[in-house]
N, C-alpha and C positions, 0 to 999 in steps of 0.2 A: 504494500500500500504506500502510495506517495504521500509525502508531507507537504501540504499546500499552504502551510503557514508562512506568510510573508510579513516580515517585520517592517513596519513603517515608523520612521522617526520624524518628529516635528521640532522645529525651532521657530521662534517668532521675535521680531524686533519692530518697535514703533519709534519713528523719528520725526523730527520737524523738517520741513522743506528748506533745508540750508545746505549749501555745497560743503560746508565744513563737517557735515555728517557723513560725507562719502567715505572717509577713512574708516569710520565705525562700521559702515555697511560692508566695505571690503573685508574687514577683519571678521565680521559675522559670517559672511559667505565662505571665506577661506576656512574658518574653523569647522563649519558644517560639512563642507565638501571634503575636507581632510578626514573627518570622522566617517564619512560615507565611503572612504577608500578610493577617492578619485585620484588620478595621476596628476602630476604637476601641470601638464599641458591642458588637461580638462579643467582643472581648477582655474587656470588663467583665462580660459575661454569663458567660463561661467562668470567670473568676477568682472571681466570686461563687458559682457552682455548686460549684467545687472547694473553696472556703473552707467552704461549708456541709457538704460531704461530710467534709472533714478534721475539722472541729469536732465533727461527730456521732461520728466514730471516737474522738476524744480523750475525749469525754464519756461515750459509751455503750459502745463496744466495749472500750475500755481503762479505763473508769471513772476517768479522770484519773490512771492509772498512768503516770508520766512516762518509763518505760524501754521502753514498747512501740514496736515498729518500724512505720513506715508507709512503704510503697514507692509512689512516684508515677512512673508511666511515661507519657510523652507520645509519640504518634506522629501524623504528619500528612502529608497530600498537599496538592496545590494546592487541593483542594475540601473535605476532611474533616479535622477536628481531633478527636483522641480522647485522653482522659485515663483511664488505668487506675490505680485506687488499691487497693492490697492491704494488709490488716492481718491480724493473728493473734489478735485479741481475741474478745470475745463476739459471736456471730452476730446479725445483724439479723433480726428477724421481720417482714419487709416486709408480710406479709399483715395484720398488726395495725395498720399505719400507714394511716389513712384520709385521704381528701382532706378538707382543712379547709373549714368554712363560713367564708369570709373575713369576711362581714358580722358574723356572730356573734363571731368571733375579735376583731374590732376593737371591737365593743360591750363586750366583756368586758375590754378592755385587757390581753390576754394578752401575755406576753413569751416568745419562743422557741417552738419546736414547728413552725416553718414550713420547716425545712431541706429536707425531701424535696419539699415542694410547690414551693419555689423552684427546686430542681435540675430538676424535671420541666418547669417553666415556662420556664426559661432555656435548657435544652439540647434538642436534637432527639431524643435517645435517652438514657435512663437505665436501666441494666440491673444488677441485683444478683445475685451468685452467692455462695453460702455452702456450704462443705463443713465441717460440724461437726467440731471437733477439728483442723482443718487450716488453713483460711484463709477470709477474706471478701474479696470484691472488688466494686467498683463501677466500671462502665464509663460514662463520660460522653462523648457524641459530639455534635459541633456541625458543621453545614454552614457553611463559612466565608462563604457568601453570604447567610446569614440573621441576623436579630436578633430578640430577643423583644419589641422595642418597636414 
């Protein structure tokens, strides 16, 4: 008989919408990913994707309003690592975010604007949910046995 018991671990952090909290979030994600048994490369991918998501929330959802709350919940099994980030700011209109032309982007020496592209490149799944007037949520999922490199 097979043992179908899957152990799921949870960690949660609540921060205010300030860029000086990014270090705290990176440390939080690093600690959980290390506990999950992720490789160094996978941990780096996850941290960068979460960093981009949080930065977008600070800049765009809360428009740099420092008192906005951001909820970061991590759950993982031996194979899958998921970060759920929830905010109560301005909803993201994901349909308006187009995949960038990286060559053109580099030729124009642009700064910023690659956050969503990076998240989708680094993670195995990126899912946005927005309930106008209620909340916004991004779900970042990574198979612990893969790397974007």
